[in-house]
C-alpha positions as CSV (number, residue, x, y, z in Angstrom):
1,M,84.9,117.0,-8.7
2,T,87.4,119.3,-10.3
3,D,86.3,119.6,-14.2
4,V,84.8,122.8,-15.5
5,R,83.9,121.8,-18.9
6,P,79.9,121.8,-19.4
7,W,78.8,118.2,-18.9
8,H,77.6,118.0,-21.7
9,S,80.9,118.4,-23.5
10,L,82.0,115.4,-21.8
11,D,82.2,111.3,-22.0
12,V,80.3,109.2,-20.1
13,T,83.7,108.2,-18.4
14,E,85.1,112.1,-17.8
15,A,81.2,112.9,-16.3
16,L,82.0,109.9,-14.1
17,Q,85.5,110.7,-12.9
18,S,84.7,114.7,-12.4
19,L,82.2,113.3,-9.8
20,D,84.2,110.8,-8.0
21,S,81.5,108.2,-8.9
22,S,81.5,105.1,-11.0
23,R,78.8,103.0,-12.7
24,E,78.2,101.3,-9.0
25,G,77.3,104.5,-7.7
26,I,78.5,106.1,-4.7
27,S,78.4,104.6,-1.0
28,T,75.5,105.8,1.1
29,V,78.0,107.0,3.6
30,E,79.6,109.1,0.7
31,A,76.3,110.1,0.0
32,Q,75.4,111.5,3.5
33,V,78.8,113.4,3.5
34,R,78.1,115.0,0.1
35,L,74.8,115.8,1.3
36,Q,76.3,117.8,4.2
37,R,78.4,119.5,1.6
38,F,76.2,120.7,-1.2
39,G,72.8,120.5,0.6
40,P,69.6,119.4,-0.2
41,N,68.4,119.0,-4.1
42,V,65.6,121.5,-3.5
43,I,65.0,125.2,-5.5
44,P,64.8,127.9,-3.1
45,E,61.6,128.7,-2.0
46,P,60.5,132.2,-0.8
47,R,59.2,132.0,3.0
48,P,55.9,131.8,3.6
49,K,53.7,135.4,3.9
50,R,53.1,136.2,7.4
51,L,49.4,136.7,8.4
52,V,49.9,140.5,8.4
53,A,51.6,140.6,4.9
54,I,48.2,138.5,3.8
55,Y,46.2,140.9,5.6
56,L,47.8,144.2,3.8
57,D,47.8,142.4,0.5
58,Q,44.0,142.7,0.8
59,F,44.0,146.1,0.0
60,K,46.6,146.0,-3.0
61,N,43.3,146.3,-5.7
62,A,42.2,148.9,-7.7
63,F,38.9,148.7,-6.8
64,I,39.4,149.0,-3.2
65,Y,41.6,151.9,-4.2
66,L,38.5,153.6,-5.0
67,L,36.4,152.8,-2.1
68,L,38.9,154.3,0.3
69,I,39.0,157.4,-1.8
70,A,35.7,157.4,-1.3
71,A,35.7,156.9,2.4
72,M,38.1,160.1,2.9
73,V,36.0,162.3,0.4
74,S,33.1,160.9,2.6
75,V,34.7,162.3,6.2
76,L,35.9,165.6,4.3
77,L,32.2,166.1,3.5
78,L,31.5,165.3,7.4
79,E,29.4,162.4,5.8
80,Y,30.7,159.8,8.7
81,G,27.8,157.7,8.5
82,D,28.7,156.5,4.9
83,A,32.6,156.7,5.6
84,I,32.1,154.2,8.5
85,F,29.8,151.8,6.4
86,I,32.5,151.8,4.0
87,A,35.6,150.9,6.4
88,I,33.3,148.3,7.8
89,A,32.6,146.6,4.3
90,L,36.3,147.2,3.7
91,Q,37.5,145.4,7.0
92,I,35.0,142.5,6.3
93,N,36.3,141.7,3.1
94,A,39.9,141.8,4.4
95,I,39.3,139.5,6.8
96,I,37.8,137.2,4.9
97,G,40.1,137.2,2.1
98,T,42.9,136.8,4.6
99,V,41.5,133.9,6.8
100,Q,40.7,132.1,3.0
101,E,44.6,132.7,2.2
102,W,46.5,132.0,5.4
103,Q,43.8,128.6,5.3
104,A,45.0,128.0,1.6
105,Q,48.6,128.8,2.5
106,Q,48.5,126.2,5.5
107,K,47.2,123.5,3.4
108,A,49.7,123.5,0.4
109,L,52.5,123.7,2.9
110,G,51.2,120.7,4.6
111,L,50.8,118.8,1.0
112,K,54.6,119.8,-0.1
113,H,55.2,118.2,3.7
114,L,53.4,114.9,3.1
115,V,54.3,114.4,-0.9
116,K,57.6,112.6,-1.2
117,S,59.2,111.9,-4.8
118,M,61.1,109.0,-4.4
119,V,63.7,107.7,-7.3
120,A,66.2,104.9,-7.8
121,A,69.3,105.7,-7.1
122,L,72.4,102.8,-7.4
123,R,74.8,103.2,-4.2
124,V,77.7,100.6,-4.6
125,G,76.1,98.4,-6.5
126,N,72.6,98.3,-4.9
127,W,69.1,99.8,-5.9
128,Q,68.0,101.7,-3.1
129,M,64.6,103.9,-3.2
130,V,65.8,107.6,-1.9
131,D,63.8,110.7,-1.5
132,S,65.0,112.9,-4.1
133,H,65.6,115.5,-2.1
134,A,68.8,113.7,-0.7
135,L,70.2,112.8,-4.2
136,V,73.5,114.1,-4.5
137,P,76.4,114.9,-7.3
138,G,77.4,111.2,-8.0
139,D,74.5,109.2,-7.8
140,I,73.4,107.0,-10.5
141,L,69.7,107.0,-11.6
142,E,67.3,104.8,-13.4
143,V,64.4,107.1,-15.3
144,E,61.9,105.2,-17.7
145,A,58.7,106.3,-19.1
146,G,56.4,108.4,-16.6
147,T,59.4,109.2,-14.3
148,R,59.5,113.3,-13.9
149,I,63.5,113.8,-14.0
150,P,64.6,115.1,-10.3
151,A,67.8,116.7,-11.2
152,L,70.3,117.9,-13.7
153,L,71.7,114.7,-15.2
154,R,74.0,113.5,-17.7
155,L,73.1,110.4,-19.5
156,L,75.2,107.2,-19.0
157,E,73.0,104.8,-21.5
158,S,70.2,105.4,-23.0
159,E,67.7,103.1,-25.2
160,N,64.8,105.0,-27.3
161,L,64.8,107.6,-24.8
162,E,62.6,111.0,-25.7
163,I,61.6,113.6,-23.5
164,D,59.0,116.2,-22.8
165,E,61.4,119.2,-22.6
166,S,58.2,122.1,-23.0
167,L,58.7,123.1,-20.0
168,L,62.1,124.6,-20.8
169,T,62.1,125.0,-24.5
170,G,58.2,125.5,-25.3
171,E,58.6,122.8,-28.0
172,S,55.6,120.7,-28.3
173,T,57.3,117.7,-29.5
174,S,59.4,115.2,-27.6
175,V,62.9,115.6,-27.9
176,A,65.0,112.2,-28.5
177,K,67.9,111.9,-26.6
178,D,71.4,110.1,-26.7
179,A,73.7,109.3,-23.8
180,G,76.7,108.4,-26.2
181,A,76.8,112.0,-27.5
182,V,79.6,114.5,-26.9
183,L,78.7,117.6,-28.0
184,D,80.4,121.1,-28.4
185,P,80.5,123.4,-25.5
186,R,78.8,125.8,-26.9
187,T,75.8,123.6,-28.0
188,T,72.3,125.3,-27.2
189,L,70.3,123.9,-24.3
190,A,68.0,122.9,-26.6
191,D,70.1,120.9,-28.3
192,R,71.9,118.9,-25.6
193,S,70.8,115.7,-26.3
194,N,73.0,113.7,-24.0
195,M,71.5,115.9,-20.7
196,V,67.9,115.9,-19.4
197,H,67.0,118.4,-17.3
198,A,65.2,118.8,-13.5
199,G,61.4,118.9,-14.2
200,T,60.7,117.5,-17.3
201,T,59.5,114.3,-18.1
202,V,60.2,110.7,-20.1
203,L,58.0,109.8,-22.5
204,R,59.2,106.9,-23.8
205,G,62.6,104.6,-23.4
206,R,64.9,104.4,-20.4
207,A,67.9,105.7,-19.3
208,L,71.0,105.1,-16.7
209,A,72.4,109.0,-16.3
210,V,74.3,110.6,-13.0
């Protein structure tokens, strides 16, 4: 894996050679080695908020600032009853907001661990269903209509392939792809017809990609 040219400027053979792969895919053992070397196929996410941080966030609101100012003015005017009433109201609001946001965060994390995206990967000539997080450089994938692209892929074969790339380019129409294209290194993202990108969706056709 030493070729430093952009993937869209390599032909199919060069792309496979650059990744030490072939049309039969890599072995399961090699996939494990590469997973250890490159890490999982995931975008790093920020750490979940701590309970204290969620609580403090409840006070980051213009209306809350006004109430805090009103409480301080009440103290200066020796209207302690009003100040205490405002403080209690703010605490109740903060506690309710904290509990709701904390519960929502925990449920979202739980769902994220339950829902797995499985994709068909060719390893030593055999198709296997693989967790998209376990994909590594050199894996051969099959994509078809309805597939959400799990990683940056260089097309090897394509048949009437059209992709929804609105997530990246903002274009409302589908984009036709061609595995046989070999493009100038300076080709812009939107014009890389031999590549498909993570997060986009296959609308029509099918393809093999690395």
